[in-house]
C-alpha positions as CSV (number, residue, x, y, z in Angstrom):
1,X,0.3,-0.2,-0.1
2,X,1.4,3.7,-0.3
3,X,1.4,6.6,1.8
4,X,-1.7,6.8,3.4
5,X,-4.2,9.8,2.1
6,X,-6.3,9.0,5.2
7,X,-4.7,7.9,8.4
8,X,-6.2,7.5,12.0
9,X,-4.3,6.4,15.1
10,X,-5.8,5.9,18.5
11,X,-9.2,7.3,17.6
12,X,-11.9,7.8,20.0
13,X,-15.1,9.4,20.6
14,X,-18.1,9.7,22.5
15,X,-21.4,11.0,23.0
16,X,-21.5,12.4,26.6
17,X,-20.3,9.7,28.6
18,X,-20.7,6.5,26.2
19,X,-17.7,5.7,24.4
20,X,-18.1,5.3,20.6
21,X,-14.6,4.3,19.1
22,X,-12.1,3.0,21.1
23,X,-8.6,3.3,20.0
24,X,-9.5,3.2,16.0
25,X,-6.2,2.7,13.7
26,X,-7.2,2.7,10.0
27,X,-5.9,4.0,6.8
28,X,-7.3,4.7,3.5
29,X,-4.7,5.2,0.3
30,X,-4.7,7.8,-2.1
31,X,-6.7,5.8,-5.2
32,X,-8.3,3.2,-3.0
33,X,-11.6,1.9,-2.5
34,X,-11.8,0.9,1.3
35,X,-14.3,-0.3,3.0
36,X,-15.8,-0.9,7.0
37,X,-18.6,-3.1,7.7
38,X,-20.0,-4.0,11.0
39,X,-23.8,-4.6,12.8
40,X,-25.4,-1.4,13.7
41,X,-24.8,0.0,16.4
42,X,-20.7,-0.7,15.9
43,X,-19.8,2.9,15.3
44,X,-19.4,2.9,11.5
45,X,-21.1,6.3,11.1
46,X,-19.8,7.5,14.0
47,X,-16.4,7.2,12.6
48,X,-17.2,8.5,9.7
49,X,-18.7,11.5,11.9
50,X,-15.2,12.4,13.8
51,X,-13.5,12.3,10.7
52,X,-15.5,15.5,9.8
53,X,-15.1,16.6,13.1
54,X,-18.5,16.2,14.7
55,X,-17.7,15.0,17.0
56,X,-14.0,15.8,17.4
57,X,-11.9,13.2,18.6
58,X,-11.1,13.6,22.4
59,X,-8.2,11.4,22.1
60,X,-5.9,10.0,19.0
61,X,-5.5,11.7,15.3
62,X,-6.8,11.9,11.9
63,X,-4.2,12.6,9.3
64,X,-5.0,13.8,5.5
65,X,-2.7,14.2,3.0
66,X,0.1,14.8,5.7
67,X,-1.8,17.2,8.0
68,X,-3.6,16.6,11.2
69,X,-7.4,17.3,10.6
70,X,-8.1,16.6,14.2
71,X,-9.3,19.5,16.2
72,X,-10.7,21.4,12.8
73,X,-14.3,22.3,12.0
74,X,-15.9,21.1,9.3
75,X,-16.6,23.7,6.7
76,X,-12.6,24.0,7.2
77,X,-12.2,20.1,6.6
78,X,-14.4,20.1,3.2
79,X,-12.2,22.6,1.7
80,X,-9.4,20.5,2.2
81,X,-10.9,18.3,-0.7
82,X,-13.1,15.8,1.6
83,X,-16.2,15.1,0.6
84,X,-19.1,13.3,2.2
85,X,-22.1,12.1,1.4
86,X,-23.7,11.1,5.0
87,X,-26.2,8.6,6.2
88,X,-29.6,9.7,5.3
89,X,-28.7,11.5,2.5
90,X,-29.6,14.8,4.1
91,X,-30.1,16.5,1.3
92,X,-32.0,20.4,1.3
93,X,-35.9,18.5,0.2
94,X,-37.6,22.3,-0.3
95,X,-34.6,23.3,-3.0
96,X,-34.5,22.2,-6.7
97,X,-32.3,19.3,-7.6
98,X,-30.1,21.5,-9.2
99,X,-29.8,23.9,-6.0
100,X,-28.8,21.2,-4.2
101,X,-26.1,20.7,-6.4
102,X,-25.2,23.8,-6.8
103,X,-24.7,23.8,-2.6
104,X,-22.4,21.1,-3.3
105,X,-20.1,23.3,-5.4
106,X,-19.6,25.8,-2.7
107,X,-17.0,24.0,-1.1
108,X,-15.0,23.8,-4.2
109,X,-12.4,25.9,-5.2
110,X,-12.8,25.5,-9.0
111,X,-16.5,26.5,-9.9
112,X,-16.6,25.2,-13.3
113,X,-20.0,24.5,-12.1
114,X,-21.6,23.9,-15.8
115,X,-18.6,21.3,-16.7
116,X,-18.9,19.5,-12.9
117,X,-22.9,19.5,-13.5
118,X,-22.6,17.5,-16.6
119,X,-19.8,15.1,-15.2
120,X,-22.6,14.1,-12.5
121,X,-25.2,13.7,-14.9
122,X,-23.0,11.1,-16.5
123,X,-23.1,9.1,-13.7
124,X,-26.4,10.0,-12.8
125,X,-28.5,10.8,-15.9
126,X,-31.7,10.4,-14.0
127,X,-31.0,13.6,-11.9
128,X,-30.6,15.8,-15.0
129,X,-34.4,14.9,-16.3
130,X,-35.6,15.9,-12.8
131,X,-33.2,19.6,-12.6
132,X,-36.2,21.3,-11.4
133,X,-37.4,19.0,-9.3
134,X,-38.0,19.9,-5.7
135,X,-35.4,17.4,-3.9
136,X,-38.1,16.2,-1.7
137,X,-40.5,15.0,-4.1
138,X,-37.7,12.6,-5.2
139,X,-37.8,8.7,-4.7
140,X,-35.4,7.2,-2.5
141,X,-32.7,5.8,-4.5
142,X,-33.3,9.5,-6.8
143,X,-32.0,11.7,-3.5
144,X,-29.4,8.7,-3.1
145,X,-27.8,9.4,-6.5
146,X,-28.4,13.6,-5.5
147,X,-26.7,13.4,-2.0
148,X,-23.7,11.1,-4.2
149,X,-23.8,13.4,-7.0
150,X,-23.8,17.0,-4.7
151,X,-20.4,15.8,-3.1
152,X,-19.3,15.0,-6.0
153,X,-20.0,18.9,-7.5
154,X,-17.3,19.6,-4.4
155,X,-14.3,17.7,-7.2
156,X,-13.2,15.9,-3.7
157,X,-9.7,13.8,-3.3
158,X,-11.4,11.9,-0.8
159,X,-14.8,10.8,-1.2
160,X,-16.6,9.4,1.7
161,X,-20.0,7.7,1.7
162,X,-22.3,6.6,4.7
163,X,-24.6,3.9,4.3
164,X,-25.2,4.6,0.0
165,X,-27.4,1.6,-0.1
166,X,-29.5,2.0,2.5
167,X,-33.1,1.7,2.1
168,X,-32.6,0.9,-1.9
169,X,-34.2,-1.6,-4.2
170,X,-31.5,-3.9,-5.0
171,X,-30.9,-2.5,-9.0
172,X,-30.6,1.4,-7.6
173,X,-27.9,-0.1,-5.2
174,X,-26.4,-1.8,-7.8
175,X,-26.2,1.3,-10.4
176,X,-24.7,3.0,-6.5
177,X,-22.0,0.2,-6.1
178,X,-21.6,0.6,-10.4
179,X,-20.7,4.2,-10.3
180,X,-18.2,4.4,-7.1
181,X,-16.6,1.4,-8.9
182,X,-16.4,3.6,-12.4
183,X,-15.4,6.8,-10.0
184,X,-12.7,4.8,-8.9
185,X,-11.9,3.5,-11.9
186,X,-11.8,6.6,-14.6
187,X,-10.7,9.3,-11.8
188,X,-9.4,7.8,-9.5
189,X,-11.1,9.1,-6.7
190,X,-10.4,7.5,-3.0
191,X,-13.4,6.2,-1.4
192,X,-13.9,5.3,2.2
193,X,-16.9,3.3,1.9
194,X,-19.6,2.4,5.1
195,X,-22.1,0.1,4.5
196,X,-24.4,-2.6,5.7
197,X,-24.5,-4.8,2.8
198,X,-20.9,-6.7,3.2
199,X,-21.1,-8.8,0.0
200,X,-21.2,-6.0,-2.2
201,X,-19.3,-3.6,-0.5
202,X,-16.4,-6.4,0.0
203,X,-16.4,-7.1,-3.8
204,X,-15.9,-3.7,-4.8
205,X,-13.2,-2.4,-1.7
206,X,-9.4,-3.4,-2.5
207,X,-9.6,-3.4,1.7
208,X,-12.0,-3.7,4.2
209,X,-12.0,-3.4,8.1
210,X,-14.5,-4.9,10.3
211,X,-15.7,-2.9,13.3
212,X,-17.8,-4.4,16.4
213,X,-18.5,-2.0,18.8
214,X,-16.3,0.5,18.3
215,X,-13.2,-1.7,17.7
216,X,-11.4,-2.9,14.5
217,X,-12.0,-6.4,15.0
218,X,-10.4,-7.6,11.6
219,X,-9.0,-5.9,8.4
220,X,-7.7,-7.6,4.8
221,X,-7.9,-7.6,1.5
222,X,-11.9,-7.6,0.0
223,X,-11.3,-11.0,-0.8
224,X,-9.4,-12.4,2.2
225,X,-12.8,-10.8,4.1
226,X,-14.9,-12.6,2.3
227,X,-13.3,-15.6,2.9
228,X,-13.3,-15.2,6.5
229,X,-15.3,-17.9,8.0
230,X,-16.4,-15.5,10.8
231,X,-17.0,-12.5,8.7
232,X,-19.6,-14.9,6.2
233,X,-21.1,-16.5,9.1
234,X,-21.9,-12.6,11.1
235,X,-22.6,-10.4,7.8
236,X,-23.5,-13.0,4.6
237,X,-24.4,-16.4,5.6
238,X,-26.9,-14.5,8.4
239,X,-29.1,-12.4,5.9
240,X,-26.7,-9.4,5.2
241,X,-25.8,-10.4,1.9
């Protein structure tokens, strides 16, 4: 593995007295797709949010491109070239599709909005058809496409995706995974993916981590983790595939 673009060491986070992350060590190299799998409540989304500074870690470090970003506010982290599609999508429902995409471009210093719109429409042509539609009236799959496209409008070097397939029909979820693969293959975009669908996530990822109760318990290539009997028993054969 090359030098990590994103590096976490001894990361601990909590909500009040409840400790959610227990000394997490994790690396994401430039050009990789890395996935984090685990059960509900394992701490996956907390880790994703901690990278973005909310909540801030009370111990440990988050290093991005050689810079310690552990204590930076969220808006400054976004300006460094990290974009997030959060769990639950969190689009602006009263705004149109176009307005949501324009909001995503705010964090970018490039400001080539028209070119970036055509870029995201190439991945999600349905959004072009819905351009003037209020976002809250989109289907769940279309809202997820919009959340990812909004993140892409910032032209990130690192894309954080939190549960992109959650609640989606299988065909729509497969389209989302195909787009992630294409972004990585064509544009060498680095992707850190939190996902409950362990089978598809590990098939997609170069490397993966397993989180249990706020701790990393397993790590390896996507293929290696797919073949681990404890992973199969916990996340595949039990109906999670």
